[in-house]
N, C-alpha and C positions, 0 to 999 in steps of 0.2 A: 804359566798363564793363570792358574787357579789362585795362586797367592796374590797376583796383581788384581784379579777380580775381587778377592776377599778384601784387599786393602781399599779398593774403591767403594765397596759396599759399606765397610766400617766407617770410612770418612763421610759418606752420605748419611749414614745413620746418626753419626755424631752431630753433623750440621743440622739435621732435623730436630734432634733432641735439644740442642742448645738454642734453637730458634725460639723456643718458648720462654727463654730466660731474658729476652730483650726487655729491659726496663726503661728504655729511652722514651720519654713522654714530653712532647713539645709544649704542653699547656699546663705544666705543674703549677698549682696555686691558682689557676684560673677556673678550675672546676666549680669552686664554691667561693663566693666573695667573702665569706666569714672564716676562711681557712686560716688558722693560726691565731684567731682572736682569743681563744681560751688561754693559750700560753702567754699572750700579751697581757691579758687581764690578771693572771696569776702573778706575773712579774710586777705589775703596777701595784698590787696589794702588798708586796714585800718591800717596795721602795719607800723609805720613810719620807725623804724630801728630795725630789729630783734636782732642785736648784737651791742648795743650802746657802745661807748668808753667814759668812764667818765674821767673828768679832775682830775689830781692829786691834792689832797687836797680838792676836792669838795665833795659834799654829795654823798654817795654811797647807792645803794639799800640795805635795811635791817639795816641801821644804827639806833641808838637808839634816835636820835633827838637832840644830843648835838649841832650840827651845826645849827639847826633850832632855838634852844633856844638862841644861841649866836647872831644870826641874829635879833631876836626879841629884844634882849637887846640893840643891836646897834641902831635899829629903835627907840626904846623908849628914848634913850639918844641922839638922833639926830647925830649919828656918822655912818651913812649909808655909805657903800663902794661906790665909784664912779663906774658907769657903764663903761665897756669897749665897745668902739664902733668899729665896723668892717664894711667894705664895702663888700656886698655880690655879687654885680654885677658890671661889668665894665660900664663905660659911653660910650654911642654910640649915634651917630646922628640919627635922624629919617628921613626916606625917604618919609614920607607922607606930605601932605600940612597942613598948620596951619588952624584950624577952625576959622571962622570969626563970 
């Protein structure tokens, strides 16, 4: 009888102790309308261009690597394409003094 009573008491104590571990919350994310905004902002800062425009004839996402294989072949046979140069900023004079 005492072992049965001890088992019931231990089960009840365990149930009471684990009752505080209940993490179910029905309104997760509804507590604060700005919840998660910091993570979204940080991700947006790290994305260079979310909708890139790819050059016609250039490598496209998901291609099978034929263009890459052709580039390696050109590299190995010393027939690499010339780089196209472009100017990204205009020239302007500086308004500061020249360091000496």
